[in-house]
N, C-alpha and C positions, 0 to 999 in steps of 0.2 A: 503494499500500500503506500504510495507517494502523497504526501501535503503538500500542494504547493501554492504560495500566497501570488496572486497574482494581479495585473492591472490589464489595460486595454491593448498593448502589445504583445502580450504575454500567446504564445501557440495556443495554452489552453483557452482563451479568451470565447472565441466563436464556437468551441465542445461545450462549453460551460453554459454559454446562452442556449442554444441547442437543447443539453440536456434538463436545465430549468425548463424552459417552454414546452416539455412534452413529461415533467414527471410526474408523479400521482397528486403532489400536495399541489391546493390550490394558489399557492403564495409563488409558486416558482414562475409563472408568466410575469408577474410584477417585478419578481428581480431580474427575468431575463430583458424586460423593457428599461429599466435602469441600468443594465449593462449594455444594452444596445442605444442608448443615450448616454453613456459615459458618464453619468449622473455623481463621479466620486470627487472626493477632494485627493490632492496629491498622496495624502498618508493613507487615505483609505485603501482598503483590499478587498479581493474575495478568494475567496480560499476555495481551493478544488481539489477533491479528493480522489483518486487517482490509480485504476488498475488495469494492467496490461493495456493502457494505452486510453481506458473508457473511465470517463468521470460517472463518480458512483455516490457524488452527496457534494454538499456545499455550505458554504457559510459566508458571513460577511463580516466585516471591521468595518465601522462609520461613526461619523459623530452623532447623529441621531436615530430613532426608530421609532415606533408608534407613539410616543406620548406626545402630549400635547405641547404647543413652545412654552406654556408658562413654568414647565420644568426644564430644570437645566443641567440635567444626568447626562455624561459623556464621557468617554465614546461606546457604544454598542457592540456586541458580536449579535447578530441577526440572522434570519434566513439560516436556521441551522436545520438542515435534511440531508437524510441519507436513504439510500434506494433500500426498498423494504428488502431485496435480495441478500443485503450489506449490513444488515442490522445484526448485532451482539458482538460486533469485532472489534469494538470499540474507537470506530473511526470518529464518532461525535466526539469523543475526548481529546483523539490526537489531533482534530481539526481545532477545537478550543486549544489546548495546548499550543499549538502552534501561532494560534493568536496571540496568546496572552506573553509569549516570548516575545512577540513583536512589539506588540503596545507597549513594555517595559523598556524595548530599545529604542523607540522611538520618544522616551518619557512621560509615558501615562503611569501612574501610580495605581489608578483604581480602574476594573472596566465593568459594565452594566450589561445586562441581559432579562429582556422579558419573554414571558412564557406560559403557557397554559398548564404545562406538564408539572407534575407532583413527582417531587421524589427523585431527579435527573442532575439537577444542575447542584444540589447541594454535595454531591457524592462526590464531584468536580473541585469543591472548596467554594462554591457561592453560598454567601449567606441571603437569605429573602428578605429584603428592606418591607415590604408590604403589598395591596392589590391597587393596582393604578387603574386608572379609567383610561383608556388608548383613544387615538384620533378617531378611530372607527367605533366607538361607541360601547365597546366590549372593556372586560374587566380583565387584566393578565396579573400575574405576580411580577414585581421587579427585584431583579437581584444583582448583588455586587461582590466581586471578590478584590483583594489588594494582592498589589504586585511588589 
């Protein structure tokens, strides 16, 4: 399993767009559109999990996520997805660890994550801050981890 931090000119950029567009998760096409528009700051990244040249998962590291602008939490790990056939192999953890290492290297001391998943991110060292209303009118848990 290879975990790559990618930007627009990376060889995996278009493969990751294609995978996100066709994956089973409803948020995948949103990520694909954001990637097509290259709507990322210089330090932001898309992470691609690759097995034998095939993208099997992704996540992002970006300034904002689904919280309203009234909250100043930043930066975020978002769009965490692993193909159903590859789950149970700790790919999410590997992608998250890669992001955390990168975040620390560019000077961040805390990283946030929004999720509806129960009990997943705590095992990676994240602590739940609370439940927050998103820009979509739903409620998700906000997690943080110190670096």
